[in-house]
C-alpha positions as CSV (number, residue, x, y, z in Angstrom):
1,X,48.3,105.8,86.3
2,X,45.1,105.9,88.4
3,X,44.1,102.6,90.0
4,X,41.6,101.2,92.5
5,X,44.1,101.0,95.5
6,X,43.8,103.9,97.9
7,X,46.9,104.1,100.0
8,X,47.0,105.2,103.6
9,X,49.4,108.1,104.3
10,X,51.9,105.5,105.7
11,X,51.6,103.3,102.6
12,X,52.0,106.3,100.3
13,X,55.1,107.3,102.1
14,X,56.5,103.8,101.8
15,X,55.6,103.7,98.1
16,X,57.3,107.1,97.5
17,X,60.5,106.0,99.3
18,X,60.7,102.8,97.2
19,X,60.1,104.9,94.0
20,X,62.9,107.3,94.9
21,X,65.4,104.4,95.4
22,X,64.2,102.8,92.1
23,X,64.9,106.1,90.4
24,X,68.6,105.6,91.3
25,X,68.7,101.9,90.6
26,X,66.6,101.6,87.5
27,X,65.6,98.6,85.4
28,X,68.7,99.0,83.3
29,X,70.8,98.4,86.4
30,X,68.6,95.4,87.4
31,X,68.8,93.8,84.0
32,X,72.5,94.4,83.4
33,X,73.2,92.7,86.8
34,X,70.8,89.9,85.9
35,X,72.4,89.2,82.5
36,X,75.8,89.3,84.0
37,X,74.8,86.8,86.7
38,X,75.5,89.3,89.5
39,X,73.6,90.4,92.6
40,X,71.9,93.8,93.1
41,X,74.0,94.3,96.2
42,X,73.9,98.1,96.3
43,X,70.1,98.2,95.8
44,X,69.6,95.6,98.6
45,X,71.8,97.5,101.0
46,X,69.9,100.7,100.4
47,X,66.5,99.0,100.8
48,X,67.8,97.7,104.2
49,X,69.2,101.1,105.3
50,X,65.8,102.7,104.4
51,X,64.0,100.2,106.6
52,X,62.2,98.6,103.6
53,X,63.3,95.0,104.1
54,X,61.9,94.8,107.6
55,X,58.7,96.9,107.4
56,X,56.6,93.8,108.5
57,X,59.0,92.6,111.2
58,X,58.8,93.3,115.0
59,X,60.4,96.6,116.1
60,X,62.4,94.9,118.8
61,X,64.4,93.1,116.1
62,X,65.0,96.1,113.9
63,X,61.8,95.9,111.9
64,X,59.2,98.5,111.2
65,X,56.5,96.9,113.3
66,X,54.1,96.8,110.4
67,X,52.5,93.8,108.7
68,X,52.1,92.0,105.4
69,X,50.2,95.1,104.0
70,X,53.4,97.1,104.3
71,X,55.5,94.4,102.7
72,X,53.0,94.2,99.8
73,X,53.5,97.9,99.1
74,X,57.3,97.5,99.0
75,X,57.4,94.4,96.8
76,X,54.7,95.7,94.4
77,X,56.4,99.0,93.9
78,X,59.8,97.4,93.2
79,X,58.1,95.2,90.5
80,X,56.2,98.2,89.1
81,X,59.6,99.7,88.4
82,X,60.6,96.6,86.5
83,X,62.5,94.9,89.4
84,X,60.7,91.8,90.6
85,X,62.9,90.5,93.5
86,X,62.4,86.8,94.3
87,X,64.8,87.0,97.3
88,X,62.6,89.6,99.0
89,X,59.8,87.0,98.9
90,X,62.0,84.4,100.4
91,X,64.2,86.0,103.0
92,X,62.3,88.9,104.5
93,X,58.8,87.7,103.9
94,X,58.9,83.9,104.3
95,X,61.9,83.3,106.6
96,X,61.3,86.6,108.5
97,X,57.7,85.6,109.2
98,X,58.6,82.0,110.1
99,X,61.3,83.1,112.5
100,X,59.1,85.8,114.1
101,X,56.5,83.1,114.8
102,X,58.7,80.1,115.7
103,X,62.3,81.1,116.1
104,X,64.1,81.1,119.5
105,X,65.1,84.4,121.0
106,X,68.7,83.9,120.0
107,X,67.6,83.2,116.4
108,X,65.5,86.3,116.3
109,X,68.2,88.5,117.7
110,X,70.8,87.1,115.2
111,X,68.8,86.6,112.1
112,X,65.7,88.9,112.2
113,X,67.9,91.9,112.9
114,X,70.2,91.0,110.1
115,X,67.3,90.4,107.6
116,X,65.7,93.7,108.5
117,X,69.0,95.6,108.1
118,X,69.8,93.9,104.8
119,X,73.0,92.3,106.2
120,X,71.7,88.8,106.3
121,X,69.8,86.7,103.8
122,X,68.3,83.2,104.3
123,X,67.2,80.8,101.6
124,X,64.3,78.4,101.9
125,X,64.8,74.7,101.2
126,X,61.6,72.7,100.8
127,X,61.2,71.6,97.2
128,X,62.7,68.2,96.2
129,X,63.0,66.5,92.7
130,X,60.6,63.7,93.7
131,X,58.4,65.3,96.2
132,X,56.9,68.0,94.0
133,X,54.1,69.8,95.7
134,X,53.7,67.1,98.3
135,X,55.7,68.4,101.3
136,X,54.6,65.2,103.2
137,X,57.0,63.2,101.0
138,X,60.2,65.1,101.8
139,X,63.0,62.7,101.8
140,X,65.9,64.9,102.9
141,X,66.5,63.3,106.4
142,X,67.7,64.6,109.7
143,X,69.1,61.8,111.9
144,X,70.0,62.2,115.6
145,X,73.7,62.6,116.3
146,X,74.5,63.2,120.0
147,X,72.9,66.5,121.0
148,X,72.4,67.5,117.3
149,X,71.5,66.0,114.0
150,X,73.0,65.0,110.6
151,X,71.2,66.0,107.4
152,X,71.5,64.0,104.2
153,X,69.5,64.6,101.0
154,X,69.0,67.3,98.3
155,X,66.7,70.2,97.5
156,X,65.8,71.5,94.1
157,X,65.0,74.9,92.6
158,X,66.2,76.8,95.6
159,X,66.4,80.5,94.8
160,X,69.3,82.8,95.6
161,X,71.2,80.5,98.0
162,X,74.5,81.9,96.5
163,X,73.5,85.2,98.1
164,X,72.5,83.8,101.4
165,X,74.2,83.2,104.8
166,X,72.0,80.3,105.7
167,X,69.2,78.1,104.4
168,X,66.1,77.1,106.3
169,X,65.8,73.4,105.4
170,X,62.8,71.2,105.8
171,X,63.7,67.6,106.7
172,X,62.1,64.3,107.5
173,X,62.9,63.6,111.2
174,X,64.2,60.1,111.2
175,X,63.7,59.6,115.0
176,X,60.1,60.9,115.2
177,X,58.8,59.6,111.9
178,X,56.9,56.3,111.5
179,X,56.0,54.3,108.4
180,X,52.5,55.6,108.7
181,X,53.3,59.2,109.4
182,X,56.3,61.4,108.5
183,X,57.3,64.1,110.9
184,X,59.2,67.1,109.7
185,X,61.8,69.2,111.5
186,X,63.3,72.5,110.2
187,X,66.8,73.8,110.7
188,X,68.6,77.0,110.0
189,X,71.9,75.8,108.5
190,X,74.7,78.1,107.5
191,X,75.6,77.9,103.8
192,X,79.2,77.4,104.6
193,X,78.5,74.3,106.8
194,X,80.8,71.3,105.9
195,X,79.0,68.9,103.5
196,X,76.6,71.6,102.1
197,X,77.0,72.4,98.5
198,X,74.9,73.8,95.6
199,X,74.9,73.8,91.8
200,X,73.3,76.4,89.6
201,X,70.4,75.3,87.4
202,X,70.5,76.9,84.0
203,X,67.2,78.5,83.2
204,X,65.7,81.1,80.9
205,X,64.8,83.4,83.9
206,X,66.3,86.8,83.7
207,X,66.9,87.7,87.4
208,X,69.7,88.3,89.8
209,X,68.1,85.6,91.9
210,X,69.3,82.4,90.4
211,X,68.1,78.8,90.9
212,X,70.1,76.0,92.4
213,X,70.2,72.3,93.4
214,X,71.4,72.0,97.0
215,X,73.1,69.0,98.4
216,X,73.4,67.9,102.1
217,X,76.1,65.3,102.5
218,X,76.0,64.2,106.1
219,X,75.8,67.9,107.3
220,X,76.3,68.2,111.1
221,X,73.5,70.3,112.6
222,X,74.0,71.9,116.0
223,X,71.1,71.8,118.5
224,X,70.7,75.6,118.4
225,X,70.0,75.4,114.6
226,X,66.7,73.7,115.2
227,X,63.8,76.1,114.6
228,X,60.7,75.6,116.8
229,X,59.9,72.1,117.9
230,X,61.3,68.9,116.4
231,X,58.7,66.9,114.5
232,X,56.4,69.9,114.2
233,X,58.0,71.4,111.1
234,X,55.0,71.0,108.8
235,X,52.8,73.3,110.9
236,X,55.6,75.7,111.4
237,X,56.3,76.0,107.7
238,X,52.8,77.2,107.1
239,X,53.8,80.4,108.8
240,X,55.9,81.1,105.7
241,X,53.5,79.8,103.0
242,X,50.7,82.4,103.2
243,X,53.2,85.3,103.2
244,X,54.9,83.6,100.2
245,X,51.6,83.5,98.2
246,X,50.7,87.1,99.1
247,X,54.1,88.3,98.0
248,X,53.8,86.5,94.7
249,X,50.5,88.5,94.3
250,X,52.5,91.6,95.0
251,X,55.3,90.8,92.6
252,X,52.9,89.9,89.8
253,X,50.6,92.9,90.4
254,X,53.7,95.1,90.1
255,X,54.8,93.5,86.9
256,X,51.3,93.9,85.6
257,X,51.4,97.6,86.4
258,X,54.7,98.0,84.8
259,X,53.6,96.3,81.6
260,X,50.3,98.2,81.2
261,X,52.0,101.6,81.9
262,X,54.7,100.9,79.4
263,X,52.2,99.8,76.8
264,X,49.9,102.7,77.4
265,X,52.7,105.2,77.1
266,X,53.9,103.6,73.8
267,X,50.3,103.5,72.4
268,X,50.0,107.2,73.0
269,X,53.2,108.2,71.2
270,X,53.7,105.5,68.5
271,X,51.9,106.7,65.3
272,X,50.9,104.6,62.3
273,X,48.9,106.2,59.4
274,X,49.2,109.5,61.2
275,X,47.3,108.6,64.4
276,X,48.5,107.1,67.7
277,X,48.0,103.3,67.7
278,X,46.2,103.6,71.0
279,X,43.3,105.3,69.1
280,X,42.4,102.0,67.6
281,X,40.1,99.8,69.7
282,X,42.1,96.7,68.7
283,X,45.0,98.1,70.8
284,X,43.0,100.1,73.4
285,X,40.5,97.4,74.5
286,X,43.0,94.6,75.3
287,X,45.1,97.1,77.3
288,X,42.0,98.3,79.1
289,X,41.1,94.7,79.9
290,X,44.6,94.0,81.1
291,X,44.5,97.0,83.4
292,X,41.2,95.8,84.9
293,X,42.6,92.4,85.6
294,X,45.8,93.9,87.2
295,X,43.7,96.1,89.5
296,X,41.6,93.2,90.6
297,X,44.8,91.3,91.4
298,X,46.0,94.2,93.4
299,X,42.8,94.4,95.4
300,X,42.9,90.6,96.0
301,X,46.5,90.9,97.2
302,X,45.7,93.8,99.5
303,X,42.7,91.9,100.9
304,X,44.8,88.8,101.6
305,X,47.4,90.9,103.4
306,X,44.7,92.5,105.6
307,X,43.3,89.1,106.5
308,X,46.8,87.8,107.3
309,X,47.6,90.8,109.5
310,X,44.3,90.3,111.4
311,X,44.9,86.6,111.9
312,X,41.8,85.8,110.0
313,X,41.3,82.1,109.2
314,X,40.3,83.1,105.6
315,X,43.9,84.3,104.9
316,X,44.9,81.0,103.4
317,X,42.1,81.1,100.8
318,X,42.7,84.8,100.1
319,X,46.5,84.3,99.7
320,X,46.0,81.5,97.2
321,X,43.5,83.5,95.2
322,X,45.9,86.5,95.2
323,X,48.7,84.4,93.9
324,X,46.5,82.8,91.2
325,X,44.9,86.0,89.9
326,X,48.1,88.0,90.1
327,X,50.1,85.5,88.0
328,X,47.3,85.3,85.4
329,X,46.8,89.0,85.2
330,X,50.5,89.8,84.9
331,X,51.0,87.3,82.1
332,X,48.1,88.7,80.2
333,X,49.3,92.3,80.7
334,X,52.9,91.5,79.7
335,X,51.8,89.6,76.6
336,X,49.6,92.4,75.5
337,X,52.3,95.0,76.3
338,X,54.7,93.1,74.1
339,X,52.1,92.8,71.3
340,X,51.4,96.6,71.6
341,X,55.1,97.3,71.0
342,X,55.2,95.0,68.0
343,X,58.8,94.0,67.3
344,X,60.0,96.5,69.9
345,X,58.4,94.4,72.5
346,X,61.3,91.9,72.1
347,X,63.9,94.5,72.2
348,X,66.1,94.9,75.3
349,X,65.5,98.7,75.1
350,X,61.9,98.3,76.3
351,X,62.5,95.9,79.2
352,X,59.4,93.8,78.6
353,X,60.5,90.5,77.2
354,X,63.1,90.0,80.0
355,X,60.2,89.9,82.5
356,X,58.4,87.1,80.7
357,X,60.0,84.0,82.2
358,X,60.2,85.3,85.8
359,X,56.5,86.1,85.5
360,X,55.7,82.8,83.9
361,X,57.5,81.1,86.8
362,X,54.9,82.7,89.1
363,X,52.2,80.6,87.5
364,X,54.1,77.4,88.4
365,X,55.8,78.4,91.6
366,X,55.8,78.5,94.6
367,X,52.6,76.6,94.2
368,X,51.2,75.7,90.8
369,X,47.9,77.1,89.6
370,X,46.5,73.5,89.6
371,X,47.3,73.1,93.3
372,X,45.6,76.5,94.0
373,X,42.6,75.3,92.2
374,X,42.7,72.0,94.2
375,X,42.8,74.1,97.4
376,X,39.9,76.3,96.4
377,X,37.8,73.4,95.2
378,X,38.1,71.4,98.4
379,X,38.3,74.3,100.9
380,X,36.1,77.0,99.4
381,X,33.6,74.8,97.6
382,X,33.7,71.7,99.8
383,X,34.4,69.4,96.9
384,X,36.0,66.0,97.6
385,X,39.8,65.9,97.7
386,X,41.4,65.0,94.4
387,X,44.7,64.0,95.9
């Protein structure tokens, strides 16, 4: 289906490679694994072997040497084939970007190479039950213990930790914090560390990437697990947040494409009263409007990726906007696609209703639409802070 994005030759080649892999691992495979509570292990391995998990990572650590623009193409194309992958956002995009910016040489050699190859995955542990969107109020605490630390506390709604070899956990540094100011430190903790446990959160989300509560019960942290500088974790975490928002724009843009294309194909072939239902403006106009919104979201996401790759200070605003418009456009497109299909829109055969809750999640996470509006109001419009 024609759109407003014009790929470079390199991006077209990436998109075609993803599409070929998706032809072997289709949405039926993805949904069957999701419903069974299983991982898409073979798909992930093939994406790694094809160099599609590390397209944005430095070449010296096994990556493709590209940037966020290339990552957007991969994630959008996977979603456009009905396979939105949350763990791609977390491990390659977020953790990969953060380690590339702040990891030690040993951490890069061990973890970036594994992430790029598809042999390692890392979860991200920031969210807590009582902290919400306020990362300054993190209560999971790292306390000095000899040359290392001990971590106690819990994290909430942590994606895919059951698939991961480690979790990058954001903690309040007990030694460096004061009553007036909390200082954060971040650590790369193996998921098999003694005292670390996790419990699945039952949700309505149909995805191989499940949600968990994670518990740290006096977990011993070795000095080499510290990422970056102790007490400077909040600034370091920001290296992951803009890629996260851009990748959500990519996921939702892809879901929007998938929904509109499915609905348009159905509207061309489904006949009622001897004419295709797409001939009726009541069907055609909402789909056309959904297509417009999705294309605008794709442009916004591409623009945010360009600014990020260029190191432009406007990347934060653009990333938040991409996340916002992508989620809104995808939900509108998915809802209209389901409506176009009538009762069939809720049938497993058409693969639309299963995408609803994971897409709806993108309106709330990783940052809620309200927090995006707060950011834009105070940063873009110069309005007084509301929180």
